[in-house]
N, C-alpha and C positions, 0 to 999 in steps of 0.2 A: 637620478635626476631625470626630469622629463622636459621636452620642448616647452617653452614658456614665453609669455610676454611679461616683461619686468613690471613691477608694481608702480614705479613712478610714471612710466608711459601709460599704463592703464588708467591711473588717476588723472593724468593730463588729458586724456581723451574724454573722460567722463565728467570733468569739472574744471573749475578755474584752478590751475596749478602753475607754479613758476616755471616749470620745465615743459612747456607745450611743444609738440612736434607737428609740423605740417608735412605730412608724408609726400604730397605731390609737389610742394614748393622747395622744401629744404634739401640739402645734399645728404643723401642716405647712402651709407656704405656697409658692405658686409666685411667680416674679418674672421679668420680662423683663430682658435685659441688652443694652446697646448695645455692639457689638464695637469701635466707634471708641474707647470709653473703657476697656474691659476685656474680656478674653476668658477665660471660665471654663476651667479645666484640671482633669484628674482628681486633681491633687495639692492642689487647694483643700480645706481642712478646714472652714472656717467662713465664714459670710456676710461676715465682716470681710475676707476675702480678695478680695471683689468691691468694687472702688472705688465710692464713693458716686455719682460722676458717671455710672457705667455702669448704675445701678439704675433700672428703670422698672417700677413707681413706687417711691417710698421704702417701706421695710419697713412702716411704719404703715398704708399704703394697700393692701398686698397682701392678697388674700382668704385666709382660713383654709379649708383643705379641709374639706368637710362630708360626712357619710355615708360615712366611711372604712370599708373592709373589707379583710380579709386572708383569702385562701383561698376567697372566695365565687365569684369569677369562675372560678378554677381554683386548684389547689394552688400555694402560694408566690407568688400574685399579689396585689399591692397595688392597690386601686382607690378611687375617691372620686367624688362628684358633680362635674359640670363646674364649673369655677371661673370666676367672673364678676368682671372688673376694671371698676369703676365709673368712668365718665368718664376713661378712660385718655388721658394726653397725655404728650408727651416726644419724645425722639429715636427714630429708627428702631431697632428691636430685632432682633438676629439670633439670640438665644438665649433659651430658656426654662429656668429653673432651678427646683429644688425644694429647700427647706431646712426644718429644724426651727427654729422661733422660740422662743427661751428668754427674749427680752427683752433679751439682751446679745449684741452682735454677735460677740464673741470666744468665745462658747460655743454659738452657733446653728449647728449642724452642716449642712454642705452634704450633699445626698443624691445629686443627679444633675443632668444638663443635657441639653438637646436643641438641636441646630442644624439638624436635618433633620426637619421636620414641616410639615403643611399649615398655611399662614398665616404661615410664617417666610420671609423677614424680614417684620416687621410695622411699619407706620408708624401710630402712634397719632394719632387726630384729635379726641380729646375725647369720643368715643362709648364706650359700654360694649363690652368685648371679652370674649367667652366662650371659654375654653379647653375644648374638647370632647375629653376623654380617649378613647383608643382603646377599642373594645368589648372588647378582650382585656385591659384594665387599664392602669394607669400604668406599673408595672414589675414584673418577676419577679425574685425573689431565690432 
C-alpha cells in the first residue's frame, strides 16, 4: 500500500460530490490505525469504514488540527500545526489517517492515509506522540 488521498475526497475536491470537505473550516483529525484490525484503502469513504478495533485512539481522543492553512506553504498545499496525541496507548499502528469529524461516523469523511512515514510503525507506550508534518505541508490537491 502507498500513501494516498481517498477517492471520495478527491472527487469532492474536483466536482460536486455529496461528501465535500472544507479543509480550513471543518474539524480535521488524524488517527492511527492498527493493520492487524483494519487496513485503510482508497475506497474508504467515511471513518465508519475503519473498524473500531483498529482505531488508535478512539475518535474522541484524536486531536483536532490547529492553525490550518491552504496555499500558505505553496499553491494548493494544505498544512497545519503539528498534532499531539496525549498519553497515546494501544496496539502497534502501521497507518496514520486524516478525516473530517462531523460527530457522526457515517458522515465523517476520510481524507487520506499514510503507511510510509518517519515513525511508522508506531508502538504507543502511554507517552505523548507528536505528528510533525512535513515542511512542504500535509497534502497537495
